[in-house]
Backbone as a printed PyTorch tensor [residue, N CA C, xyz], in Angstrom:
tensor([[[  -4.1950, -157.8440,  139.3280],
         [  -3.3560, -159.0000,  139.6170],
         [  -3.0370, -159.0170,  141.1140]],

        [[  -3.3870, -160.0910,  141.7600],
         [  -3.1920, -160.1990,  143.2000],
         [  -1.7750, -160.6790,  143.5020]],

        [[  -1.2050, -160.1170,  144.5260],
         [   0.1360, -160.5300,  144.9380],
         [   0.0270, -161.7120,  145.8840]],

        [[   0.8170, -162.7290,  145.6200],
         [   0.8500, -163.9080,  146.4770],
         [   2.2180, -163.9350,  147.1610]],

        [[   2.2700, -163.5600,  148.4430],
         [   3.5700, -163.4550,  149.1210],
         [   4.3530, -164.7580,  149.1510]],

        [[   3.6600, -165.8820,  149.3180],
         [   4.3990, -167.1540,  149.3910],
         [   5.0540, -167.4830,  148.0550]],

        [[   4.3530, -167.2030,  146.9580],
         [   4.9240, -167.4690,  145.6310],
         [   6.1260, -166.5650,  145.3780]],

        [[   6.0100, -165.2910,  145.7630],
         [   7.1240, -164.3650,  145.5890],
         [   8.3170, -164.7700,  146.4440]],

        [[   8.0450, -165.2510,  147.6550],
         [   9.1410, -165.6760,  148.5290],
         [   9.8560, -166.8800,  147.9330]],

        [[   9.1020, -167.8460,  147.4110],
         [   9.7330, -169.0210,  146.8040],
         [  10.4850, -168.6480,  145.5360]],

        [[   9.9510, -167.7050,  144.7580],
         [  10.6580, -167.2560,  143.5570],
         [  11.9680, -166.5790,  143.9460]],

        [[  11.9270, -165.7410,  144.9550],
         [  13.1340, -165.0730,  145.4280],
         [  14.1440, -166.0860,  145.9410]],

        [[  13.6660, -167.0930,  146.6600],
         [  14.5420, -168.1390,  147.1890],
         [  15.1820, -168.9320,  146.0470]],

        [[  14.3850, -169.2490,  145.0280],
         [  14.9280, -169.9720,  143.8690],
         [  15.9800, -169.1420,  143.1400]],

        [[  15.7110, -167.8540,  142.9690],
         [  16.6880, -166.9800,  142.3110],
         [  17.9780, -166.9080,  143.1160]],

        [[  17.8480, -166.7850,  144.4360],
         [  19.0440, -166.7250,  145.2730],
         [  19.8210, -168.0330,  145.1940]],

        [[  19.1140, -169.1680,  145.2190],
         [  19.7790, -170.4700,  145.1330],
         [  20.5250, -170.5960,  143.8110]],

        [[  19.9070, -170.1810,  142.7150],
         [  20.5740, -170.2400,  141.4150],
         [  21.8080, -169.3390,  141.3860]],

        [[  21.7170, -168.1750,  142.0180],
         [  22.8600, -167.2670,  142.0610],
         [  23.9750, -167.8260,  142.9410]],

        [[  23.6130, -168.3040,  144.1270],
         [  24.6190, -168.7260,  145.1010],
         [  25.3160, -170.0200,  144.6920]],

        [[  24.6620, -170.8680,  143.9340],
         [  25.2640, -172.1480,  143.5830],
         [  25.9510, -172.1400,  142.2290]],

        [[  26.0950, -170.9680,  141.6240],
         [  26.8760, -170.8930,  140.3920],
         [  28.3340, -171.1490,  140.7390]],

        [[  29.0470, -171.7440,  139.8240],
         [  30.4410, -172.0950,  140.0750],
         [  31.3110, -170.8920,  140.3950]],

        [[  31.1110, -169.7710,  139.7010],
         [  31.9620, -168.5970,  139.9130],
         [  31.7990, -168.0400,  141.3180]],

        [[  30.5880, -167.9970,  141.8240],
         [  30.3480, -167.4410,  143.1590],
         [  30.9780, -168.3340,  144.2210]],

        [[  30.8170, -169.6320,  144.0680],
         [  31.3850, -170.5620,  145.0420],
         [  32.9090, -170.5000,  144.9900]],

        [[  33.4810, -170.4580,  143.7900],
         [  34.9360, -170.3660,  143.6630],
         [  35.4650, -169.0890,  144.3000]],

        [[  34.7520, -167.9980,  144.1040],
         [  35.1720, -166.7250,  144.6970],
         [  35.1180, -166.7890,  146.2210]],

        [[  34.0490, -167.3660,  146.7600],
         [  33.9270, -167.4870,  148.2230],
         [  35.0420, -168.3540,  148.7930]],

        [[  35.3230, -169.4610,  148.1340],
         [  36.4120, -170.3370,  148.5960],
         [  37.7390, -169.6000,  148.5310]],

        [[  37.9640, -168.8570,  147.4560],
         [  39.2050, -168.0880,  147.3260],
         [  39.3780, -167.0630,  148.4320]],

        [[  38.3060, -166.3810,  148.7750],
         [  38.3750, -165.3680,  149.8460],
         [  38.6860, -166.0290,  151.1850]],

        [[  38.0240, -167.1490,  151.4720],
         [  38.2470, -167.8270,  152.7600],
         [  39.6660, -168.3810,  152.8320]],

        [[  40.1210, -169.0410,  151.7740],
         [  41.4850, -169.5840,  151.7550],
         [  42.5020, -168.4450,  151.8240]],

        [[  42.2340, -167.3600,  151.1070],
         [  43.1450, -166.2070,  151.1520],
         [  43.2580, -165.6140,  152.5380]],

        [[  42.1290, -165.5100,  153.2400],
         [  42.1590, -164.9980,  154.6150],
         [  42.9430, -165.9090,  155.5440]],

        [[  42.7390, -167.2090,  155.3920],
         [  43.4690, -168.1600,  156.2440],
         [  44.9610, -168.1300,  155.9250]],

        [[  45.3160, -168.0270,  154.6490],
         [  46.7280, -167.9670,  154.2820],
         [  47.3540, -166.6530,  154.7490]],

        [[  46.5550, -165.5660,  154.7340],
         [  47.0380, -164.2820,  155.2540],
         [  47.4050, -164.3780,  156.7260]],

        [[  46.6380, -165.1710,  157.4800],
         [  46.9540, -165.3750,  158.8990],
         [  48.2790, -166.1250,  159.0570]],

        [[  48.5580, -167.0610,  158.1610],
         [  49.8390, -167.7900,  158.2250],
         [  50.9900, -166.8280,  157.9940]],

        [[  50.8680, -165.9860,  156.9760],
         [  51.9430, -165.0260,  156.6740],
         [  52.1160, -164.0490,  157.8330]],

        [[  50.9930, -163.5600,  158.3810],
         [  51.0520, -162.6350,  159.5090],
         [  51.7450, -163.2850,  160.7080]],

        [[  51.4000, -164.5280,  160.9930],
         [  52.0160, -165.2340,  162.1120],
         [  53.5040, -165.4780,  161.8590]],

        [[  53.8650, -165.8020,  160.6290],
         [  55.2800, -166.0110,  160.2870],
         [  56.0910, -164.7460,  160.5540]],

        [[  55.5480, -163.6140,  160.1440],
         [  56.2640, -162.3510,  160.3480],
         [  56.3340, -161.9930,  161.8330]],

        [[  55.1810, -162.0600,  162.5320],
         [  55.1350, -161.6390,  163.9350],
         [  55.9000, -162.5710,  164.8700]],

        [[  55.7780, -163.8670,  164.6500],
         [  56.2860, -164.8130,  165.6380],
         [  57.6120, -165.4710,  165.2720]],

        [[  58.0260, -165.4040,  164.0230],
         [  59.2850, -166.0270,  163.6270],
         [  60.2960, -164.9690,  163.1830]],

        [[  59.9200, -164.1630,  162.1590],
         [  60.8680, -163.2030,  161.5980],
         [  61.2150, -162.0760,  162.5560]],

        [[  60.2010, -161.4270,  163.1390],
         [  60.4730, -160.2560,  163.9750],
         [  61.2940, -160.5950,  165.2320]],

        [[  60.9980, -161.6680,  165.9610],
         [  61.8770, -161.9840,  167.0930],
         [  63.3050, -162.3110,  166.6560]],

        [[  63.4550, -162.9600,  165.4990],
         [  64.8030, -163.2570,  165.0000],
         [  65.5440, -161.9800,  164.6340]],

        [[  64.8520, -161.0590,  163.9850],
         [  65.4710, -159.7790,  163.6240],
         [  65.8020, -158.9920,  164.8800]],

        [[  64.9330, -159.0550,  165.8810],
         [  65.1840, -158.3690,  167.1410],
         [  66.4720, -158.8820,  167.7960]],

        [[  66.6430, -160.1810,  167.8090],
         [  67.8800, -160.7420,  168.3720],
         [  69.0960, -160.2960,  167.5800]],

        [[  68.9780, -160.2760,  166.2700],
         [  70.0930, -159.8820,  165.4070],
         [  70.4470, -158.4050,  165.6100]],

        [[  69.4400, -157.5390,  165.6920],
         [  69.6960, -156.1050,  165.8890],
         [  70.3310, -155.8630,  167.2530]],

        [[  69.8620, -156.5560,  168.2690],
         [  70.4780, -156.4020,  169.5910],
         [  71.9260, -156.8560,  169.5610]],

        [[  72.2300, -157.8950,  168.8160],
         [  73.6070, -158.3910,  168.7440],
         [  74.4970, -157.4010,  168.0070]],

        [[  74.0040, -156.8070,  166.9320],
         [  74.8140, -155.8840,  166.1330],
         [  75.0020, -154.5620,  166.8520]],

        [[  73.9400, -154.0530,  167.4930],
         [  74.0200, -152.7390,  168.1280],
         [  74.8480, -152.7700,  169.3990]],

        [[  74.9210, -153.9070,  170.0300],
         [  75.7130, -153.9980,  171.2480],
         [  75.0480, -153.3390,  172.4350]],

        [[  73.7760, -153.0310,  172.3630],
         [  73.0930, -152.3710,  173.4700],
         [  72.9260, -153.3000,  174.6580]],

        [[  72.9370, -154.5540,  174.4200],
         [  72.8720, -155.4920,  175.5350],
         [  73.9120, -156.5630,  175.2750]],

        [[  74.3470, -157.1240,  176.3250],
         [  75.2970, -158.2060,  176.1580],
         [  74.5580, -159.4090,  175.6060]],

        [[  75.0140, -159.8610,  174.5040],
         [  74.3690, -161.0010,  173.8780],
         [  75.0560, -162.2600,  174.3580]],

        [[  74.2800, -163.1020,  174.9460],
         [  74.8110, -164.3670,  175.4190],
         [  74.2540, -165.4720,  174.5440]],

        [[  74.8180, -166.6140,  174.7010],
         [  74.3320, -167.7610,  173.9440],
         [  72.8780, -168.0680,  174.2880]],

        [[  72.4790, -167.7570,  175.5270],
         [  71.1120, -168.0230,  175.9670],
         [  70.0910, -167.2060,  175.1780]],

        [[  70.4680, -166.0140,  174.6870],
         [  69.5340, -165.1710,  173.9370],
         [  69.1270, -165.8020,  172.6110]],

        [[  69.9540, -166.6780,  172.0930],
         [  69.6570, -167.2700,  170.7910],
         [  68.7900, -168.5150,  170.9010]],

        [[  68.3250, -168.8010,  172.1010],
         [  67.4260, -169.9410,  172.2460],
         [  66.0440, -169.5800,  171.6890]],

        [[  65.1480, -170.5350,  171.6640],
         [  63.8310, -170.3580,  171.0740],
         [  62.8500, -169.6610,  172.0130]],

        [[  63.3470, -168.9880,  173.0420],
         [  62.4520, -168.3560,  174.0070],
         [  61.6090, -167.2520,  173.3850]],

        [[  62.2030, -166.4050,  172.5780],
         [  61.4670, -165.2710,  172.0210],
         [  60.7320, -165.6010,  170.7440]],

        [[  61.0820, -166.6830,  170.1050],
         [  60.4650, -167.0430,  168.8360],
         [  59.2820, -167.9570,  169.1310]],

        [[  58.0990, -167.4710,  168.8020],
         [  56.8680, -168.1830,  169.1420],
         [  56.4590, -169.1130,  168.0000]],

        [[  57.2080, -170.1650,  167.8260],
         [  56.9260, -171.0780,  166.7170],
         [  55.6370, -171.8470,  166.9380]],

        [[  55.1870, -171.9760,  168.1750],
         [  53.9220, -172.6610,  168.4560],
         [  52.7360, -171.9170,  167.8560]],

        [[  52.7660, -170.5800,  167.9410],
         [  51.6920, -169.7850,  167.3380],
         [  51.6760, -169.9530,  165.8280]],

        [[  52.8430, -170.0020,  165.2360],
         [  52.9420, -170.1840,  163.7850],
         [  52.4080, -171.5590,  163.3850]],

        [[  52.7750, -172.5840,  164.1240],
         [  52.2840, -173.9300,  163.8180],
         [  50.7690, -174.0250,  164.0090]],

        [[  50.2320, -173.2880,  164.9860],
         [  48.7880, -173.2580,  165.1940],
         [  48.0790, -172.6670,  163.9840]],

        [[  48.6270, -171.5930,  163.4300],
         [  48.0230, -170.9750,  162.2420],
         [  48.0770, -171.9180,  161.0460]],

        [[  49.1610, -172.6600,  160.9070],
         [  49.2510, -173.6370,  159.8090],
         [  48.1970, -174.7260,  159.9950]],

        [[  48.0360, -175.1960,  161.2170],
         [  47.0290, -176.2160,  161.4920],
         [  45.6190, -175.6880,  161.2270]],

        [[  45.3570, -174.4400,  161.6330],
         [  44.0550, -173.8300,  161.3480],
         [  43.8050, -173.7580,  159.8500]],

        [[  44.8220, -173.3800,  159.0920],
         [  44.6970, -173.3040,  157.6350],
         [  44.3560, -174.6700,  157.0500]],

        [[  45.0260, -175.6990,  157.5070],
         [  44.7780, -177.0500,  156.9900],
         [  43.3470, -177.4900,  157.3260]],

        [[  42.8860, -177.1890,  158.5240],
         [  41.5180, -177.5600,  158.9140],
         [  40.4960, -176.8150,  158.0610]],

        [[  40.6970, -175.5130,  157.8670],
         [  39.7770, -174.7120,  157.0470],
         [  39.7650, -175.2210,  155.6090]],

        [[  40.9410, -175.4720,  155.0610],
         [  41.0160, -175.9510,  153.6810],
         [  40.3510, -177.3140,  153.5320]],

        [[  40.5400, -178.1920,  154.4960],
         [  39.9130, -179.5220,  154.4360],
         [  38.3990, -179.4150,  154.5500]],

        [[  37.9170, -178.5640,  155.4360],
         [  36.4690, -178.3960,  155.5840],
         [  35.8570, -177.8230,  154.3130]],

        [[  36.5100, -176.8430,  153.7230],
         [  36.0170, -176.2840,  152.4630],
         [  36.0360, -177.3220,  151.3550]],

        [[  37.0870, -178.1110,  151.2990],
         [  37.1800, -179.1510,  150.2720],
         [  36.0330, -180.1360,  150.4190]],

        [[  35.8050, -180.5960,  151.6510],
         [  34.7300, -181.5640,  151.8630],
         [  33.3660, -180.9610,  151.5440]],

        [[  33.1480, -179.7190,  151.9450],
         [  31.8490, -179.1050,  151.7120],
         [  31.6470, -178.7420,  150.2530]],

        [[  32.5790, -178.0200,  149.6890],
         [  32.3810, -177.5000,  148.3340],
         [  32.5630, -178.5890,  147.2860]],

        [[  33.6580, -179.2980,  147.3380],
         [  33.9530, -180.2550,  146.2780],
         [  33.1090, -181.5110,  146.4150]],

        [[  33.0660, -182.0640,  147.5880],
         [  32.3830, -183.3490,  147.7480],
         [  30.8670, -183.1910,  147.9090]],

        [[  30.4130, -182.3980,  148.8610],
         [  28.9810, -182.3010,  149.1360],
         [  28.2360, -181.5890,  148.0100]],

        [[  28.6990, -180.3980,  147.6240],
         [  28.0100, -179.6890,  146.5560],
         [  28.1700, -180.4160,  145.2210]],

        [[  29.3090, -181.0560,  144.9980],
         [  29.4860, -181.8560,  143.7870],
         [  28.5030, -183.0080,  143.7420]],

        [[  28.2770, -183.6480,  144.8810],
         [  27.3260, -184.7480,  144.9540],
         [  25.9100, -184.2470,  144.6820]],

        [[  25.5620, -183.1000,  145.2600],
         [  24.2330, -182.5260,  145.0420],
         [  24.0390, -182.1640,  143.5750]],

        [[  25.0480, -181.5380,  142.9660],
         [  24.9490, -181.1660,  141.5520],
         [  24.8300, -182.4080,  140.6720]],

        [[  25.5730, -183.4600,  141.0020],
         [  25.5130, -184.6900,  140.2220],
         [  24.1250, -185.3150,  140.3160]],

        [[  23.5320, -185.2750,  141.5180],
         [  22.1880, -185.8250,  141.6940],
         [  21.1670, -185.0270,  140.8820]],

        [[  21.3120, -183.6990,  140.8550],
         [  20.3940, -182.8690,  140.0770],
         [  20.5300, -183.1600,  138.5900]],

        [[  21.7640, -183.3630,  138.1260],
         [  21.9790, -183.6560,  136.7000],
         [  21.3740, -185.0010,  136.3230]],

        [[  21.4990, -186.0060,  137.1910],
         [  20.9280, -187.3100,  136.8620],
         [  19.4070, -187.2490,  136.8860]],

        [[  18.8320, -186.4450,  137.7760],
         [  17.3810, -186.2820,  137.7840],
         [  16.9180, -185.5790,  136.5180]],

        [[  17.6540, -184.5570,  136.1020],
         [  17.2780, -183.8130,  134.9000],
         [  17.5170, -184.6430,  133.6440]],

        [[  18.5310, -185.4930,  133.6650],
         [  18.8650, -186.2830,  132.4850],
         [  17.9470, -187.4770,  132.3070]],

        [[  17.2710, -187.8840,  133.3690],
         [  16.3800, -189.0450,  133.2700],
         [  15.2330, -188.6930,  132.3280]],

        [[  15.0320, -189.5000,  131.2840],
         [  13.9700, -189.1640,  130.3270],
         [  12.5990, -189.3600,  130.9560]],

        [[  11.7270, -188.4230,  130.6710],
         [  10.3670, -188.5130,  131.1850],
         [   9.5830, -189.4850,  130.3120]],

        [[   8.6410, -190.1740,  130.9120],
         [   7.8160, -191.1230,  130.1610],
         [   6.9570, -190.3470,  129.1700]],

        [[   6.8490, -190.8570,  127.9510],
         [   6.0360, -190.1350,  126.9670],
         [   4.5630, -190.1620,  127.3900]],

        [[   3.8430, -189.1200,  127.0720],
         [   2.4370, -189.0810,  127.4730],
         [   1.6340, -190.1440,  126.7030]],

        [[   0.5760, -190.5700,  127.3150],
         [  -0.2770, -191.5770,  126.6780],
         [  -0.9200, -190.9820,  125.4300]],

        [[  -1.0350, -191.7840,  124.3790],
         [  -1.6280, -191.2400,  123.1430],
         [  -3.1180, -190.9140,  123.3290]],

        [[  -3.5330, -189.8900,  122.6400],
         [  -4.9440, -189.4940,  122.6940],
         [  -5.7660, -190.4520,  121.8370]],

        [[  -7.0810, -190.3120,  121.8820],
         [  -7.9600, -191.1900,  121.0950],
         [  -7.7260, -190.9970,  119.6000]],

        [[  -7.5030, -189.7670,  119.1910],
         [  -7.2290, -189.5020,  117.7750],
         [  -5.9480, -190.1990,  117.3270]],

        [[  -4.9280, -190.1300,  118.1820],
         [  -3.6550, -190.7810,  117.8310],
         [  -3.8120, -192.2960,  117.7830]],

        [[  -4.5900, -192.8550,  118.7020],
         [  -4.8120, -194.3030,  118.6880],
         [  -5.5270, -194.7220,  117.4070]],

        [[  -6.4990, -193.9390,  116.9960],
         [  -7.2380, -194.2350,  115.7740],
         [  -6.3260, -194.1680,  114.5610]],

        [[  -5.4630, -193.1500,  114.5160],
         [  -4.5110, -193.0230,  113.4070],
         [  -3.5160, -194.1900,  113.3990]],

        [[  -3.0910, -194.6540,  114.5730],
         [  -2.1710, -195.7990,  114.6210],
         [  -2.8600, -197.0650,  114.1180]],

        [[  -4.1380, -197.2360,  114.4230],
         [  -4.8700, -198.4010,  113.9230],
         [  -4.9900, -198.3590,  112.4000]],

        [[  -5.2890, -197.1640,  111.8790],
         [  -5.3810, -197.0150,  110.4180],
         [  -4.0480, -197.3300,  109.7660]],

        [[  -2.9640, -196.8160,  110.3710],
         [  -1.6060, -197.0850,  109.8300],
         [  -1.3170, -198.5910,  109.8200]],

        [[  -1.6360, -199.2440,  110.9110],
         [  -1.3760, -200.6930,  111.0000],
         [  -2.1950, -201.4750,  109.9670]],

        [[  -3.4570, -201.0670,  109.7370],
         [  -4.2920, -201.7340,  108.7400],
         [  -3.7430, -201.5240,  107.3300]],

        [[  -3.2510, -200.3150,  107.0740],
         [  -2.6790, -200.0400,  105.7490],
         [  -1.3770, -200.8150,  105.5240]],

        [[  -0.5830, -200.9770,  106.5690],
         [   0.6640, -201.7520,  106.4320],
         [   0.3540, -203.2220,  106.1850]],

        [[  -0.7040, -203.7090,  106.7810],
         [  -1.0630, -205.1110,  106.6360],
         [  -1.5240, -205.4290,  105.2130]],

        [[  -2.0870, -204.4750,  104.4970],
         [  -2.5690, -204.7100,  103.1340],
         [  -1.4600, -204.6440,  102.1810]]])
């Protein structure tokens, strides 16, 4: 049996396509990407909002520095970084939604309609044509 590299490559490609386009694999990939983006939001919330606020509070309680009204301004709290992470999350989620739900859904729908389209029946053979003529003659009598 001779090995045909092009046939094996196409078979491997088809197997990979069937594996990669299964719903569970795509859902898992989307979950990982969304989870990573949401993890960045939580990380930014802690680093840029909570920790500077706690730092101001600890300095006020410990009395190590004179706390003035100016210290409670938004200078140390980096809310811009937090808002950037939220915006990044929204962009990532929207891109995934458009790609996975809309584009892949459209492709899957097109494949289903192609598969669902009934194929034309094959033309009858000479034997079948002869049998149909005999049937028609018998019905006529």
